[in-house]
C-alpha positions as CSV (number, residue, x, y, z in Angstrom):
1,X,-31.5,47.9,80.6
2,X,-33.4,47.3,77.5
3,X,-31.3,49.1,75.1
4,X,-28.4,46.2,76.6
5,X,-30.9,43.4,76.0
6,X,-31.5,44.6,72.4
7,X,-27.5,45.0,72.1
8,X,-26.9,41.4,73.6
9,X,-29.8,40.8,71.2
10,X,-28.5,42.0,68.1
11,X,-24.7,41.1,69.0
12,X,-25.9,37.0,69.5
13,X,-28.0,37.4,66.4
14,X,-25.0,39.0,64.3
15,X,-22.5,36.2,66.0
16,X,-24.7,33.6,65.1
17,X,-24.9,34.6,61.2
18,X,-21.1,34.9,61.1
19,X,-20.8,31.3,62.3
20,X,-23.4,29.4,60.0
21,X,-21.6,31.4,56.8
22,X,-17.9,30.6,58.6
23,X,-18.7,26.8,58.6
24,X,-21.3,26.1,56.5
25,X,-20.4,23.6,53.7
26,X,-18.1,25.4,50.8
27,X,-19.4,24.3,47.0
28,X,-17.4,22.9,44.8
29,X,-17.7,24.4,41.4
30,X,-20.1,22.3,39.5
31,X,-17.2,20.9,36.5
32,X,-19.8,21.5,33.0
33,X,-19.2,18.5,31.3
34,X,-17.3,18.7,27.8
35,X,-19.2,19.4,24.7
36,X,-20.0,16.4,22.5
37,X,-18.0,17.3,19.1
38,X,-19.0,15.0,16.7
39,X,-15.7,13.9,14.5
40,X,-15.2,15.6,11.2
41,X,-16.4,13.6,9.2
42,X,-14.0,11.5,7.1
43,X,-12.6,13.1,3.7
44,X,-14.5,11.1,0.6
45,X,-11.7,8.4,-0.1
46,X,-9.8,9.4,-3.6
47,X,-9.3,6.5,-5.9
48,X,-6.6,6.2,-7.8
49,X,-7.0,7.3,-11.8
50,X,-6.8,3.5,-13.2
51,X,-3.2,3.0,-14.4
52,X,-2.9,3.1,-18.4
53,X,-1.4,0.1,-18.8
54,X,-1.9,-3.1,-17.2
55,X,0.1,-6.6,-17.0
56,X,-3.0,-9.0,-17.4
57,X,-0.7,-11.9,-17.4
58,X,3.0,-12.9,-18.3
59,X,4.0,-16.2,-18.9
60,X,7.7,-17.9,-19.6
61,X,8.6,-20.4,-22.3
62,X,10.8,-21.2,-25.3
63,X,9.3,-21.2,-28.6
64,X,6.9,-18.3,-29.3
65,X,4.3,-18.1,-31.8
66,X,3.4,-15.5,-34.6
67,X,1.0,-14.2,-32.4
68,X,4.0,-13.7,-29.8
69,X,1.9,-16.0,-27.6
70,X,4.1,-18.4,-25.9
71,X,3.6,-21.8,-23.9
72,X,4.2,-21.8,-20.6
73,X,7.3,-23.8,-19.8
74,X,9.0,-24.3,-16.1
75,X,11.7,-27.0,-17.1
76,X,14.3,-25.2,-19.5
77,X,17.6,-26.5,-21.1
78,X,21.1,-25.3,-20.2
79,X,20.8,-24.6,-24.1
80,X,17.0,-23.1,-24.3
81,X,16.1,-19.5,-25.4
82,X,14.2,-18.2,-22.1
83,X,11.2,-15.9,-22.9
84,X,9.5,-14.2,-21.2
85,X,5.9,-13.1,-22.8
86,X,3.5,-10.1,-21.3
87,X,0.6,-9.2,-21.8
88,X,-1.5,-6.0,-21.4
89,X,-4.2,-4.0,-21.7
90,X,-4.0,-0.3,-22.6
91,X,-7.1,1.8,-22.9
92,X,-5.7,4.9,-24.6
93,X,-2.2,4.3,-26.0
94,X,0.8,4.5,-23.4
95,X,4.2,4.2,-22.7
96,X,5.7,1.6,-21.0
97,X,8.7,0.6,-19.6
98,X,8.8,-4.0,-18.9
99,X,11.1,-4.3,-17.0
100,X,12.0,-8.1,-17.0
101,X,14.6,-10.5,-14.4
102,X,15.6,-13.3,-14.2
103,X,17.4,-14.6,-10.5
104,X,19.3,-17.1,-9.8
105,X,18.7,-19.8,-6.8
106,X,21.3,-18.0,-4.6
107,X,20.2,-14.3,-5.7
108,X,22.1,-13.5,-8.6
109,X,20.7,-11.9,-11.5
110,X,21.7,-14.3,-14.4
111,X,19.9,-11.3,-16.8
112,X,17.6,-7.9,-16.5
113,X,15.6,-6.9,-19.7
114,X,13.3,-3.3,-20.5
115,X,11.3,-3.4,-23.4
116,X,10.0,-0.2,-24.2
117,X,7.4,-0.3,-25.8
118,X,3.8,2.4,-26.7
119,X,0.5,0.3,-25.5
120,X,-3.0,0.5,-27.0
121,X,-5.7,-1.9,-27.1
122,X,-4.6,-5.8,-25.8
123,X,-0.9,-6.4,-26.6
124,X,1.5,-8.6,-25.7
125,X,5.7,-8.3,-25.5
126,X,8.5,-10.7,-25.4
127,X,11.5,-10.1,-24.1
128,X,14.2,-12.8,-24.9
129,X,17.2,-13.7,-22.5
130,X,20.2,-16.0,-24.3
131,X,23.5,-17.8,-23.3
132,X,26.5,-17.8,-25.0
133,X,27.6,-20.5,-22.9
134,X,24.9,-22.7,-20.8
135,X,23.2,-21.7,-18.2
136,X,23.9,-22.9,-14.6
137,X,21.5,-25.5,-14.0
138,X,19.7,-24.7,-10.5
139,X,16.1,-22.8,-10.5
140,X,15.4,-19.7,-11.8
141,X,12.5,-16.4,-10.2
142,X,11.1,-14.2,-13.4
143,X,10.0,-11.2,-12.0
144,X,8.9,-8.5,-14.3
145,X,7.8,-5.4,-13.6
146,X,5.2,-3.1,-15.7
147,X,6.4,1.6,-15.8
148,X,8.5,0.2,-12.4
149,X,6.1,-1.6,-10.4
150,X,5.9,-5.0,-10.3
151,X,2.7,-6.6,-12.1
152,X,2.4,-9.4,-9.1
153,X,2.7,-12.2,-11.3
154,X,6.1,-13.8,-10.2
155,X,7.3,-17.4,-12.3
156,X,9.5,-19.6,-10.5
157,X,11.8,-22.1,-14.0
158,X,14.6,-24.5,-13.4
159,X,16.9,-25.0,-15.6
160,X,18.5,-28.6,-16.2
């Protein structure tokens, strides 16, 4: 009988252990926090090389002095010559294409000319527009590009 009691006690202990293990709450695996990743340092900004030639001013007038300077005029007569004067600055001599375009108020191109020059130091280039017939009265826009890039100095004139 003693053996039965011990067997029953061992069996009860075994059943209790199994019950405890089976009823134990499952532990959720703990997720490791994401590793903090330092962002890669931003690459140093690459500064563009300075343009070999830059436009420093654009003036529109109807007469040029001996030094090619032009007095600014915003109102022209129908028979006037229109001169677009572009001052450039170049640290070293460089080829430059200066393009001047006259656009009439309706968007129609009234004239366009390109001057190819070798700019060195501070220079002035004049682009002249003449017309065998009268210029149509109205407002015109003068745009200049230097080597295909707008110089950002649009001028507005009026022919009366």
